TORVEX-359095 format. One record per residue (C-alpha): residue number from 1; residue in one letter; x, y, z. Coordinates in nm, 4 decimals. Example, Ala and Ser with C-alpha at 12.3 -4.5 7.8 and 13.67 -1.06 7.14 Angstrom:
2
ATOM     n   res         xx         yy         zz
ATOM     1     A     1.2300    -0.4500     0.7800
ATOM     2     S     1.3670    -0.1060     0.7140
END
This chain:
336
ATOM     n   res         xx         yy         zz
ATOM     1     M     0.0000     0.0000     0.0000
ATOM     2     Q     0.1373     0.3365    -0.0947
ATOM     3     R     0.0524     0.5754     0.1918
ATOM     4     R     0.2495     0.8938     0.2271
ATOM     5     T    -0.0009     1.0891     0.4304
ATOM     6     V     0.1583     1.2996     0.6997
ATOM     7     I     0.0312     1.1957     1.0412
ATOM     8     K    -0.2325     1.4195     1.1946
ATOM     9     A    -0.1310     1.6551     1.4715
ATOM    10     G    -0.1783     1.5244     1.8217
ATOM    11     V    -0.0943     1.1626     1.7403
ATOM    12     V     0.2808     1.1895     1.6926
ATOM    13     G     0.5436     1.0869     1.9423
ATOM    14     A     0.4474     1.0104     2.2998
ATOM    15     V     0.0778     1.0500     2.2231
ATOM    16     A     0.0809     0.7636     1.9747
ATOM    17     T    -0.0565     0.4459     2.1278
ATOM    18     A     0.0921     0.1028     2.0737
ATOM    19     L    -0.1242    -0.2072     2.0606
ATOM    20     P    -0.1153    -0.3459     2.4164
ATOM    21     L     0.0116    -0.6958     2.4845
ATOM    22     R    -0.1322    -0.9367     2.7372
ATOM    23     S     0.1589    -1.0041     2.9692
ATOM    24     S     0.1940    -1.2331     3.2695
ATOM    25     F     0.5401    -1.0926     3.3372
ATOM    26     A     0.5523    -0.8492     3.6245
ATOM    27     Q     0.8980    -0.7138     3.5533
ATOM    28     K     0.9700    -0.4482     3.2943
ATOM    29     A     1.1119    -0.5857     2.9701
ATOM    30     E     1.4880    -0.5664     2.9320
ATOM    31     F     1.4407    -0.4624     2.5680
ATOM    32     T     1.1324    -0.2627     2.4636
ATOM    33     Y     1.1328    -0.2057     2.0862
ATOM    34     K     0.8851    -0.0192     1.8698
ATOM    35     Y     0.7559    -0.1747     1.5461
ATOM    36     A     0.5701     0.0579     1.3066
ATOM    37     N     0.3761    -0.0075     0.9858
ATOM    38     N     0.1416     0.1741     0.7468
ATOM    39     L    -0.1497    -0.0720     0.7389
ATOM    40     P    -0.4842    -0.0631     0.9229
ATOM    41     L    -0.5564    -0.2900     1.2177
ATOM    42     T    -0.7803    -0.5064     1.0006
ATOM    43     H    -0.4991    -0.6076     0.7646
ATOM    44     P    -0.3472    -0.9555     0.8183
ATOM    45     M    -0.0093    -0.7904     0.8801
ATOM    46     N    -0.1238    -0.6483     1.2124
ATOM    47     A    -0.3059    -0.9620     1.3229
ATOM    48     R     0.0102    -1.1669     1.2666
ATOM    49     A     0.2332    -0.8971     1.4165
ATOM    50     R     0.0277    -0.9087     1.7362
ATOM    51     E     0.0707    -1.2878     1.7566
ATOM    52     M     0.4405    -1.2474     1.6804
ATOM    53     A     0.4931    -0.9926     1.9578
ATOM    54     E     0.3106    -1.2079     2.2117
ATOM    55     S     0.5189    -1.5130     2.1180
ATOM    56     I     0.8421    -1.3149     2.1461
ATOM    57     L     0.7387    -1.1826     2.4883
ATOM    58     G     0.6591    -1.5346     2.6072
ATOM    59     E     0.9579    -1.7169     2.4588
ATOM    60     T     1.2017    -1.4600     2.5955
ATOM    61     K     1.0301    -1.4801     2.9372
ATOM    62     G     0.9416    -1.1138     2.9259
ATOM    63     R     1.2850    -0.9879     2.8246
ATOM    64     V     1.1803    -0.8572     2.4790
ATOM    65     E     0.8627    -0.6564     2.4288
ATOM    66     I     0.7640    -0.5435     2.0779
ATOM    67     Q     0.5233    -0.2489     2.0812
ATOM    68     I     0.3176    -0.2242     1.7613
ATOM    69     F     0.2255     0.1136     1.6075
ATOM    70     P    -0.0020     0.0460     1.3051
ATOM    71     N    -0.1693     0.2624     1.0411
ATOM    72     N     0.0944     0.5366     1.0039
ATOM    73     Q     0.0626     0.6325     1.3728
ATOM    74     L     0.4275     0.7356     1.3779
ATOM    75     G     0.4242     0.9202     1.0443
ATOM    76     S     0.4424     0.8640     0.6716
ATOM    77     D     0.6591     0.5929     0.5166
ATOM    78     T     0.9346     0.8459     0.4585
ATOM    79     D     0.9072     0.9725     0.8164
ATOM    80     M     0.9236     0.6225     0.9618
ATOM    81     L     1.2178     0.5206     0.7457
ATOM    82     S     1.4066     0.8219     0.8797
ATOM    83     Q     1.3109     0.7286     1.2354
ATOM    84     L     1.4262     0.3717     1.1768
ATOM    85     R     1.7651     0.4871     1.0535
ATOM    86     A     1.8034     0.7248     1.3488
ATOM    87     G     1.6920     0.4665     1.6035
ATOM    88     G     1.3650     0.6372     1.6975
ATOM    89     I     1.1885     0.3136     1.6074
ATOM    90     E     1.3533    -0.0276     1.6018
ATOM    91     F     1.1447    -0.2194     1.3455
ATOM    92     F     0.9459    -0.1137     1.0385
ATOM    93     T     0.7843    -0.2902     0.7426
ATOM    94     L     0.8276    -0.1098     0.4111
ATOM    95     S     0.7664    -0.1797     0.0431
ATOM    96     G     1.0850    -0.2322    -0.1533
ATOM    97     L     0.9522     0.0187    -0.4061
ATOM    98     I     0.9670     0.2949    -0.1440
ATOM    99     L     1.2809     0.1606     0.0231
ATOM   100     S     1.4483     0.2133    -0.3152
ATOM   101     T     1.4853     0.5831    -0.2272
ATOM   102     L     1.7582     0.4603     0.0096
ATOM   103     V     1.8461     0.1198    -0.1431
ATOM   104     P     1.7955     0.1452    -0.5227
ATOM   105     A     1.8134    -0.2322    -0.5758
ATOM   106     A     1.5107    -0.2881    -0.3517
ATOM   107     S     1.2617    -0.1878    -0.6227
ATOM   108     I     1.3718    -0.4656    -0.8588
ATOM   109     T     1.0995    -0.6884    -0.7148
ATOM   110     G     0.8403    -0.4510    -0.8637
ATOM   111     I     0.9549    -0.4684    -1.2260
ATOM   112     G     0.6479    -0.4794    -1.4489
ATOM   113     F     0.5196    -0.8235    -1.5478
ATOM   114     A     0.8327    -0.9933    -1.4133
ATOM   115     F     0.6508    -1.2532    -1.2039
ATOM   116     P     0.3755    -1.4604    -1.3658
ATOM   117     N     0.2568    -1.6063    -1.0323
ATOM   118     Y     0.3358    -1.6461    -0.6642
ATOM   119     D     0.5534    -1.9514    -0.7257
ATOM   120     A     0.7913    -1.7287    -0.9222
ATOM   121     V     0.7745    -1.4556    -0.6557
ATOM   122     W     0.8696    -1.6816    -0.3678
ATOM   123     K     1.1336    -1.8619    -0.5738
ATOM   124     A     1.3038    -1.5262    -0.6233
ATOM   125     L     1.2443    -1.3604    -0.2866
ATOM   126     D     1.3146    -1.6682    -0.0732
ATOM   127     G     1.6135    -1.7423    -0.2929
ATOM   128     E     1.9034    -1.5650    -0.4544
ATOM   129     L     1.7294    -1.2387    -0.5483
ATOM   130     G     1.6005    -1.1903    -0.1945
ATOM   131     A     1.9471    -1.2581    -0.0536
ATOM   132     Y     2.0963    -1.0038    -0.2938
ATOM   133     V     1.8474    -0.7317    -0.1917
ATOM   134     R     1.9069    -0.8033     0.1783
ATOM   135     E     2.2811    -0.7586     0.1204
ATOM   136     Q     2.2141    -0.4181    -0.0351
ATOM   137     I     1.9887    -0.3251     0.2577
ATOM   138     A     2.2657    -0.4235     0.4990
ATOM   139     K     2.4973    -0.1757     0.3257
ATOM   140     A     2.2543     0.0978     0.4332
ATOM   141     N     2.3153    -0.0092     0.7957
ATOM   142     L     1.9750    -0.1764     0.8306
ATOM   143     I     1.8891    -0.5397     0.8817
ATOM   144     A     1.6197    -0.7211     0.6817
ATOM   145     M     1.4584    -1.0432     0.7990
ATOM   146     D     1.4776    -1.3461     0.5732
ATOM   147     R     1.1088    -1.3626     0.4812
ATOM   148     I     0.9489    -1.0698     0.3022
ATOM   149     W     0.5803    -1.0124     0.3853
ATOM   150     D     0.3160    -0.9962     0.1116
ATOM   151     N     0.1249    -0.6962    -0.0156
ATOM   152     G     0.0039    -0.8662    -0.3315
ATOM   153     F    -0.0136    -0.8386    -0.7082
ATOM   154     R    -0.1426    -0.5054    -0.8309
ATOM   155     Q    -0.4480    -0.4712    -1.0574
ATOM   156     I    -0.5749    -0.1833    -1.2720
ATOM   157     T    -0.9172    -0.0297    -1.2137
ATOM   158     S    -1.1032     0.2125    -1.4384
ATOM   159     S    -1.4204     0.4181    -1.4487
ATOM   160     T    -1.4379     0.4179    -1.8281
ATOM   161     K    -1.3391     0.0810    -1.9780
ATOM   162     P    -1.1774    -0.2553    -1.9078
ATOM   163     I    -0.8042    -0.2817    -1.9698
ATOM   164     T    -0.7461    -0.6024    -2.1639
ATOM   165     T    -0.4345    -0.5342    -2.3711
ATOM   166     A    -0.1472    -0.2880    -2.3545
ATOM   167     D    -0.3101    -0.0783    -2.6282
ATOM   168     D    -0.6022    -0.0062    -2.3947
ATOM   169     L    -0.3666     0.2043    -2.1828
ATOM   170     R    -0.2798     0.4472    -2.4626
ATOM   171     G    -0.3763     0.7945    -2.3383
ATOM   172     F    -0.5358     0.6484    -2.0250
ATOM   173     K    -0.5176     0.8839    -1.7250
ATOM   174     I    -0.4009     0.6662    -1.4356
ATOM   175     R    -0.2906     0.7480    -1.0830
ATOM   176     V     0.0422     0.5989    -0.9807
ATOM   177     P     0.2413     0.6282    -0.6569
ATOM   178     V     0.5248     0.8788    -0.6420
ATOM   179     S     0.7934     0.6476    -0.7790
ATOM   180     P     1.0121     0.6565    -1.0918
ATOM   181     L     0.9499     0.2874    -1.1631
ATOM   182     W     0.5719     0.3312    -1.1912
ATOM   183     T     0.5962     0.6464    -1.4004
ATOM   184     S     0.8500     0.4852    -1.6321
ATOM   185     M     0.6371     0.1765    -1.6862
ATOM   186     F     0.3097     0.3521    -1.7617
ATOM   187     K     0.4818     0.5985    -1.9928
ATOM   188     A     0.6142     0.2962    -2.1813
ATOM   189     F     0.2502     0.1923    -2.2261
ATOM   190     E     0.1811     0.5422    -2.3677
ATOM   191     A    -0.0559     0.6074    -2.0780
ATOM   192     A    -0.0820     0.9391    -1.8941
ATOM   193     P     0.0411     0.8572    -1.5403
ATOM   194     A    -0.0174     1.1094    -1.2616
ATOM   195     S     0.1773     1.0774    -0.9357
ATOM   196     I    -0.0772     1.1271    -0.6576
ATOM   197     N    -0.0470     1.0463    -0.2869
ATOM   198     F    -0.2674     0.7643    -0.1669
ATOM   199     S    -0.4705     0.9920     0.0601
ATOM   200     E    -0.5915     1.1794    -0.2486
ATOM   201     V    -0.6695     0.8804    -0.4717
ATOM   202     Y    -1.0416     0.8498    -0.3947
ATOM   203     S    -1.1131     1.2190    -0.4609
ATOM   204     A    -0.8971     1.2174    -0.7758
ATOM   205     L    -1.1039     0.9290    -0.9129
ATOM   206     Q    -1.4308     1.0821    -0.7981
ATOM   207     T    -1.3594     1.4153    -0.9670
ATOM   208     K    -1.2195     1.2486    -1.2817
ATOM   209     I    -0.8741     1.4009    -1.2460
ATOM   210     V    -0.7724     1.0479    -1.3410
ATOM   211     D    -0.9792     0.7662    -1.4906
ATOM   212     G    -0.8087     0.4801    -1.3120
ATOM   213     Q    -0.5556     0.3584    -1.0597
ATOM   214     E    -0.3716     0.0394    -0.9669
ATOM   215     N    -0.3437    -0.1453    -0.6337
ATOM   216     P    -0.3800    -0.4928    -0.4844
ATOM   217     L    -0.7390    -0.6127    -0.4399
ATOM   218     A    -0.7203    -0.5749    -0.0622
ATOM   219     I    -0.6490    -0.2029    -0.1001
ATOM   220     I    -0.9197    -0.1595    -0.3650
ATOM   221     A    -1.1643    -0.3074    -0.1149
ATOM   222     T    -1.0535    -0.1372     0.2069
ATOM   223     A    -1.0200     0.2060     0.0409
ATOM   224     K    -1.3684     0.1583    -0.1124
ATOM   225     L    -1.2418     0.2402    -0.4587
ATOM   226     F    -1.5259     0.0284    -0.5984
ATOM   227     E    -1.7495     0.3268    -0.5233
ATOM   228     V    -1.5708     0.5375    -0.7870
ATOM   229     Q    -1.4440     0.2656    -1.0243
ATOM   230     K    -1.6473     0.0339    -1.2428
ATOM   231     F    -1.3948    -0.2030    -1.3999
ATOM   232     C    -1.1176    -0.4100    -1.2448
ATOM   233     S    -0.8702    -0.5661    -1.4859
ATOM   234     L    -0.6688    -0.8533    -1.3426
ATOM   235     T    -0.3322    -0.7502    -1.4817
ATOM   236     N    -0.0978    -0.8701    -1.2034
ATOM   237     H     0.1347    -0.6094    -1.3516
ATOM   238     M     0.3548    -0.5705    -1.0432
ATOM   239     W     0.4128    -0.7638    -0.7243
ATOM   240     D     0.4742    -0.5736    -0.4032
ATOM   241     G     0.5885    -0.6879    -0.0612
ATOM   242     F     0.7075    -0.5524     0.2721
ATOM   243     W     1.0607    -0.5978     0.4020
ATOM   244     F     1.0673    -0.6384     0.7793
ATOM   245     L     1.3489    -0.3960     0.8616
ATOM   246     G     1.5448    -0.3361     1.1798
ATOM   247     N     1.7783    -0.0683     1.3100
ATOM   248     R     2.1284    -0.2200     1.3078
ATOM   249     R     2.2365    -0.0753     1.6442
ATOM   250     A     1.9195    -0.1889     1.8195
ATOM   251     W     1.9536    -0.5359     1.6677
ATOM   252     D     2.3152    -0.5684     1.7757
ATOM   253     R     2.2158    -0.4814     2.1336
ATOM   254     L     2.0153    -0.8047     2.1534
ATOM   255     P     2.2138    -1.1083     2.2707
ATOM   256     A     2.2415    -1.3851     2.0095
ATOM   257     D     1.9837    -1.6087     2.1792
ATOM   258     L     1.7246    -1.3277     2.1762
ATOM   259     Q     1.8052    -1.2382     1.8148
ATOM   260     K     1.7276    -1.5992     1.7223
ATOM   261     V     1.3889    -1.5916     1.8980
ATOM   262     V     1.2911    -1.2572     1.7430
ATOM   263     A     1.4011    -1.3520     1.3899
ATOM   264     Q     1.2265    -1.6893     1.4041
ATOM   265     N     0.8979    -1.5373     1.5161
ATOM   266     V     0.9136    -1.2508     1.2659
ATOM   267     N     0.9800    -1.4890     0.9778
ATOM   268     D     0.7086    -1.7322     1.0922
ATOM   269     A     0.4599    -1.4457     1.1131
ATOM   270     G     0.5581    -1.3334     0.7641
ATOM   271     M     0.4857    -1.6780     0.6227
ATOM   272     K     0.1434    -1.6839     0.7905
ATOM   273     E     0.0683    -1.3339     0.6610
ATOM   274     R     0.1457    -1.4528     0.3075
ATOM   275     A    -0.1142    -1.7268     0.3401
ATOM   276     D    -0.3642    -1.4808     0.4882
ATOM   277     V    -0.3247    -1.2384     0.1971
ATOM   278     A    -0.3632    -1.5195    -0.0568
ATOM   279     A    -0.6837    -1.6367     0.1132
ATOM   280     L    -0.8158    -1.2814     0.1319
ATOM   281     N    -0.7497    -1.2169    -0.2368
ATOM   282     A    -0.9314    -1.5387    -0.3275
ATOM   283     T    -1.2536    -1.4025    -0.1767
ATOM   284     L    -1.2256    -1.0392    -0.2833
ATOM   285     T    -1.3091    -1.0900    -0.6509
ATOM   286     K    -1.6481    -1.2245    -0.5501
ATOM   287     E    -1.7052    -0.9592    -0.2847
ATOM   288     L    -1.6106    -0.6717    -0.5160
ATOM   289     S    -1.8260    -0.8178    -0.7948
ATOM   290     E    -2.1209    -0.8103    -0.5567
ATOM   291     K    -2.0461    -0.4413    -0.4980
ATOM   292     G    -2.0753    -0.3744    -0.8713
ATOM   293     M    -1.7227    -0.4087    -1.0069
ATOM   294     V    -1.6843    -0.5802    -1.3436
ATOM   295     F    -1.3774    -0.8042    -1.3680
ATOM   296     N    -1.1819    -0.9112    -1.6729
ATOM   297     Q    -0.8600    -1.1039    -1.7296
ATOM   298     A    -0.5896    -0.9034    -1.9053
ATOM   299     R    -0.3557    -1.0470    -2.1710
ATOM   300     S    -0.0189    -1.0172    -1.9989
ATOM   301     D     0.1778    -1.1120    -2.3123
ATOM   302     T     0.0737    -0.7864    -2.4836
ATOM   303     F     0.2005    -0.5802    -2.1892
ATOM   304     R     0.5367    -0.7573    -2.1748
ATOM   305     D     0.5828    -0.7144    -2.5498
ATOM   306     K     0.5041    -0.3443    -2.5246
ATOM   307     L     0.7577    -0.2958    -2.2437
ATOM   308     R     1.0268    -0.4776    -2.4433
ATOM   309     K     0.9659    -0.2707    -2.7560
ATOM   310     A     0.9686     0.0531    -2.5542
ATOM   311     G     1.3081    -0.0354    -2.4063
ATOM   312     F     1.1708    -0.0449    -2.0497
ATOM   313     Y     1.3489    -0.3655    -1.9511
ATOM   314     D     1.6781    -0.2609    -2.1093
ATOM   315     E     1.6634     0.0741    -1.9290
ATOM   316     W     1.6066    -0.0796    -1.5864
ATOM   317     K     1.8548    -0.3596    -1.6444
ATOM   318     G     2.1137    -0.0864    -1.6913
ATOM   319     K     2.0059     0.0816    -1.3675
ATOM   320     Y     2.0089    -0.2323    -1.1533
ATOM   321     G     2.3177    -0.3884    -1.3086
ATOM   322     A     2.3825    -0.7246    -1.4750
ATOM   323     E     2.4164    -0.9227    -1.1505
ATOM   324     A     2.0820    -0.8204    -1.0026
ATOM   325     W     1.9050    -0.8549    -1.3371
ATOM   326     A     2.0383    -1.2074    -1.3896
ATOM   327     L     1.9029    -1.3090    -1.0479
ATOM   328     L     1.5619    -1.1623    -1.1373
ATOM   329     E     1.5483    -1.3462    -1.4696
ATOM   330     R     1.6260    -1.6808    -1.3049
ATOM   331     A     1.2796    -1.6579    -1.1519
ATOM   332     S     1.0944    -1.4490    -1.4100
ATOM   333     G     1.2379    -1.5834    -1.7346
ATOM   334     K     1.3951    -1.3646    -2.0011
ATOM   335     L     1.2794    -1.0034    -1.9877
ATOM   336     A     1.5324    -0.7729    -2.1544
END
C-alpha cells in the first residue's frame, strides 16, 4: 500500500498508542522495541504482528517486548524510514519500491510483469534475489529479515473501460504512486500517469482528475475504490511486498539467543501473513463483484511485449546492473 499521508497533529510521538500486549510478566522488559507499519488494524499484517509480539514476549520470558504502532501512527513511510535509521523506532515494514529511495536495488521486485505467479515470486524472494536485496539493505546499515511479507499483485481499475491489452492504456489517465518505476512503466505503455499520494486517490477518481488507478485487491476493497471505479482488470502487472526492517544498532544490542527468537517469530509471522493475503485475495473478486465491479482477465503477453519494444526492460537492467538482473530473470524468465 502506498501511503504517504503525513500523520495528523496530536498523534505523533508520545501521544501515539501502541497495541497493548497481554503479559503475565511483572517485571519491565529488558528490551522494549517499537515496530511501526502503514497498514490498518484489520490487515493480516497487524493480526500476525500481534501474535508475533506475544510469542516473542513469552519465549524470551518477558525480556523482549515489541510495541506495535499500526496505520501510520508514527508518520508517513518516509518519516518512519528516517526514524528507523536514526533509532527512533527499532522495526518497520516497508515496500521495496519505497525503500528504493535509500536502497535502489530494492525496487527490482516490482519490475512490471516480471513474475507470472506467486511460485515465481517466492522462488526469487526466498532465494538468490532476496538474498541479494538483503545484502544491499545491509549496506545501508539496516537489517532485513529473511522472509518478506506480502502486499500482493497489483491490478488496474477504471471508471471508463476494461483494460485487456497494452493498447487499452494508450492515453489512459491513471494514478500511480510517487515512484520513478511506476511512471517509467506507464509511460512505456503510452498512458498518462499522474503521481498522486494515496490519501488523495479516492477524490482524484471521484472528480475524474484520473480515470483509473492500480493497487492490490485488498487495497481496492478497504479504500472503497469500488465506489468510484467500475472495472477491475486482473493484470498482475507488479508484485509488491514488505521488508521487515530493523535498526542495526538496536539489533546488535540483543544477545544472540534473543536475536534468534525474534528472527524466528518474525519470519514465521511473515509466512502466515502470506497465506492470509492469498486467502483474502481469493474471496475479494467475488465480494467486489457483488459491490458492482466488473472483472476481466488481461492479456499479460501484450504488456510484456510493449515494455520490451519501448526499451523499459533494457533501461532498468542498466540501472540495476547485470548481476541483479540475472538473479531476477532466473525466476521471471527472459525479460530484456
